N, C-alpha and C positions, 0 to 999 in steps of 0.2 A: 617617462613611459608608465611607471607604476602609478603615478597620480592620475593619468588619463584612464587607466584601467579601473581605478577606484571610482572615479566620477561616472564612467559608463556603467559600472555595476550598480552604483547607487541609483542612477536614473532608471535602469531596467527593473530593479526591485520596487522602486516607487510606482512605476507604471503597472507592474503586476499586482501590487497590493491595491492600487486604486481601481483597477478593472475588477478585481474580485469583490471589493466592498461596494462599489457603485452599481454594478450590474449583476445582481443576484439572479439565479435561474428563475425564469418566469413560471408562475404557477397559475393554472387555470382554476377558477372557482366553479366547483361542480355541486349542483343541488340534487340531493337524492329524494326520490318520490316513488310512491307505490306503482303508478302507471304512467306518469308524465303527461296525462291528459290535461290540456289547458283550454278552458271555455272562454269564448269571446262573444261580445254583443255586436249585432249588425247595426249599421247606421244607414239612414235614409238620405243623408246629404252628400256633399262632394267628398267626404272623407272616406268613402268606400275604396278608392284607389290606395289610400294610405293604409287602410286596414288589410287589404290583400297583400301589400308589400310587407306589412308587419307579420302576417301569417307565414309568408315565405321565409322571413328571417327567423321566426320561431322554429320552423321545421328544420332549419340549418342547425339550431341549438338542441335538436332531438326532442322537441315537444310535439305532442299530437294535438293539433288544434281542432276543436269542435265547437259548434254553435251552442249558446246557452239554451236550455229547455224553455220554450215559449219566449225566448229573447230576454228572460229576466230571472229564471229559476236555476238553482244549483243544488248539488248534494253537499251535505256537510263534509268538510275535509277536502273538497275539490279545489283545484287551482283555477283562477280566472285572470284574464288579461284586461286591463283597463287602458284605453287610448283616448286621450283628450287633446284636441287640436284647437288652438286659439290664434286668430289673426287680428291683432289690434290695429286699427287704422289710425296712425298718428301722422304720417306724411304720405308722399306719393307712392313710395314702395312699401308694401305691407310686410311687416315682420311675421315670423311664424314661431309660435311657442308650442312645443310638443311635450306632453306629460305622459309617461309610460309607467305602468305599475303591474306587478304580478303579485297577487294576493291569494291567501288560503282562506276559504269560506268557513265561517263558524256555524252558519245556519243555512236556510234554504234561499235567502236573498242576499245579494251583495250589500254590505254596509261599510261605513268608515271605520268600524271597530275591528274589522278582519285583520288577521296577521299579514303584514307586508313582507314579502320575500325580497322584492326588488322595486326600487322607484328611481326614476331619473327624469329630470326636467331640462329641456334644451331650448334655447332661444336662438334663432337664426335670422340675421339681417342681410346677409350676402349669400350668394351672388344675386345681383339685381338685374335679372334678365327680363322678367315679366313684372307687371304691376301687382297681380294677384298673389304671387309668391308660391306657386306650385312647386318650383324647383327648390325653394328654401325649405318647404315642409318635407319633401322627400329626403333631402340631406339631413334635416333634423331627426327624422325617424332613424336613418342609418347611424347617426351619431349617438342616439339614445340606445341603440342595440349593441354598442361596442362592449359594454360590461355586463350584459345579461348572462346569468350563469347557465351553463350547459346542464341539461337534466339527465340524470342517470336513473334508469328504471331498476328498482331493487325488488319489485314484486311484492306480493302480499305474504303474510306469515304462512309458512307451510308450503308455499309455492317454490318450485325449483327453477332457478334462472340459469 
């Protein structure tokens, strides 16, 4: 009887220790910014639907999405969103590669030297419902937005929030 009690106690302790070390409390990554305004560039091609979907997902993360000034201009220190969709044609079903980036502008035009806050690249090959890959691109955008940080509006110096 005593041996069974020790074995049961040992298993219970092992389970508790494993649960505490393996599954720490989840923490959300929060990005603090003065106004949480995120500029984006509009597209003329078929990626307009993916951009609208991205804007809705950004609003869920507490960003205020606005168009870029003249579709290319920014103010120094502003955040901007970069969405790039590639559909390489290698076989019958087109894969979809989605690159998402949130950057902080140093000057009045977006450049590759700007500070990158977040970047994610997703390649989707399934589900294979259509040949063009529209559903793959929508799922790739959703996958890319899983880890985008939530924006916390801290306001400007001297402003009370």
